[in-house]
N, C-alpha and C positions, 0 to 999 in steps of 0.2 A: 886374807880372811882370818878372823880371830878364831883360834882353836876352840875356845870355850863356847862361842856362838855356834860353831859347827857341831860340837858335842851336844849342846842343848837341842838343836834341831834334829840331830840323829836320833835322839831319844824321843822328843816330843812330837816329831813329825811322822812317826809310825802310825799306820792305820789303827784306829780304835783308841789310841792312847788319850787323845783329847776328850773323847766321850767318857772314858773311864775316870779321868781326872775331874771332869764336870760333875759326874755322878758322886764322886767321893767328896767334892766340895760341900755337899749337903750333910756330911757326917759319915761315920762308920757304916758299912754295909756288908751284908753276907754275900757270898759268891752268887747264890741263886737270885738274890735281889738285883744284882748288877746284870746278871744274864737276862733277867726279865725286862729290865729297863732298856737294854741294848740287844733286842732279839735277833738281829741279823748277824751277830758275831757268834762264832762257834765257841763252845766251852773250852776246846783245846786252845784256841787263840786267846781267850780270856786268861787262861792259866799261864800261857806264855808271856803275855803282857804283864801280868802280875809279877812273874819272876823277874822280868827286866826292870820293872819299877821298884821292886824290893831291892834288887842288886844295886840300883842307882841311889837308894836311900830315900826314895820319894814316897813309897807306900810301906806300911807296916802290917804284917799279918799277925793277928792276935788269936791264939787258941785258948778257948775256955774249956777246962776239963770237966765237962758235964756229960750226961748221958742223954741223948747222943752228943758227941763233941760238937761244939759250936765254934765256927771260925769266922772272924770278921776282918775286913780290910779297912784301913784308915790312912789318911795322909799323915806323914811325919811333919815335923816343923819345916823341913826342906820342901815337902810337898805342899804344905799350906802357903808357902811363899809364892806358889804358882797361882793362887786364887785370883789376884788382880789381873794376871795374864789371861786366865780363862774368861774372866768377866769382860776384859777388853775385847777379846775375840767375839764374844756374844754381842757386845754393843756394835762392833764393826759389821757382823753378819746381819744384825737387825736393820742396819742402815743401808747396806750395799748389796745384799743377796736377795733374790726373789724368794717368796714363800714356796 
């Protein structure tokens, strides 16, 4: 087994990660926006996944020094490289999975 392939699936195969990536493919989002788009995921889990994706260099957390402070999450260049993968999964799901 290729270690890089395993490493990729260890990161991307975690529950909720694909949905977070799919959401961020549409552009930067605030934490509350993503939480609303994926309502079955707890905020604690969302925070945990963001930390993992940030540590992997896939997601960037941008803090705007406003009052109140605004924080947005966006895909890095590395994360944007996953866009075709996310789209391919959507195409496969549309063809092979029931609604």
